[in-house]
N, C-alpha and C positions, 0 to 999 in steps of 0.2 A: 626539378624532377626528383622524387624520393629515391634514395639508393638502397634502402632496405625496408622491410616490413615495419620495423619500429619507427621509421621516419614518416609513415603515413598518418595523416590527421585522423583517419578512421581507426587506426590501430591505437593511437593515443587516447581517443575518445572511448574506445572499448576497454582499454586498461583502466581508465578513470572510473567508468561505470562498474566494472568488475570489482574494483577496490571499494567503491561506495556501497555496492550491494553486499559485499562480504561483511563490511563493518555493520551495516544495518541488520543483516540477517543474524549476525553473531550477537548483537546487543538485544534484538528481539527474542532470540532463543534464550539468552540469559534471563530475560524477563518472563519466560514461559509462553512465548507466542511465536508466530511465524510471520513472514512478510504477507502471505496470502490472508492470514487471519487479521492482520492489521489493516490491510486493504478493505476487507469486508467491514470491519468495525468502523473505519473511517467513512465508508460509503453509507453506512446506516446512521451515523451520528447526525443528529439534528433533523432527522425525518421521522415521521410516525412509523412508517413501514415501507418496504419495497417488495414487489414481487421478486421471486427468486430469479426470474429471467432478467428483469430490469437491473437487479443487483449485479448480475454477471456483466451486463453491458456497461454499467456505470463504473464497475471496478476493473474492467478490461480483463476479465477472467473467463476461461473456457467453462462451458456448462458443467462438465464433470468436476472441474476444480472448485466451482461454486458449491456444488452438491456436497463434495467431501469436506470443504471448509466449513460450510454451514452446519453440517452434522457434527464436526469437531467442536465448533463453538457452542452448539446446542448441548453437547455432552458436558461442556465446561460450565453450562448455565449462563452463558453470555448473550445468547440470542434465543428468541422464541420463534417457532414456526406455527402457522395455522392456515387452514384452507381459506381462500378468498371467498367471502360470501357472495360476491358478484360473478364469480367464475369458478366452478367446481374444480377445474384442472390446475388452477394457479395456486401457488403457495405464497403467503405473505410472511416476510421475515422482519423482525424488529429487534432492537437491542433490549435486553432485559435490564433491570436496575444494576445488576452486577456487571453487565456489558458496558453500561455508561461509565461506571467506575473504572473498569479495566481500560476502556478507551482513553480516559483521562490520564491514567498512569502511563500507558504506552505512549501517549502523545508527548509526555515529558521525555521519555527515552528517545523517541524519534527526533525531538528537537535537539537533544544533546548530541545525537549522531550528526545532525546538520552542522553543528559547531565543530565536531571532531573532524569531519570530512572536509569542510570548507573553511576551517579556522585559519588556514594559512593565507587566505585571501582577505583583504580589507573590504569594508562595506561597499565601496565603489566597484571593486573587482567582482564581488559576488553579484551585484546588481547587473553589471555588464555581462557576466557569464549567464545569468538567468535570461537576460534578453536574447543573447546569442543562441542559447539552447532552445528557447521558444521559437525563434526564427527557423532553426533547423528542423523542428518537429511540426511546424505548421504546414 
């Protein structure tokens, strides 16, 4: 039986997640992006386009966060938006050529963060952690 808050597995997991998110958010900010922007770019990478609603579901973002993030990315020239010719009320979102390049650059940053956050673990420990976290989230 845990004797304090910090002895709880949930507390330890929350602290690890907070640390990992802070490192990621800081490095993305240094690269001129945000975690929401990277999530949208990642979700659009490798597909021709997505409806804005599908983008939100796939990126696990609230509708208002998707709208704000897509507008920001469009302002940076990283995504394009256009009406869906098959459904007038839907908006299609796609990476622009600059967005493809930005995604590739940010993917390097995010990969470096994985090494920074999990570098204290060897390959086997990282694989085991991955497996355990998948079990917890399924």
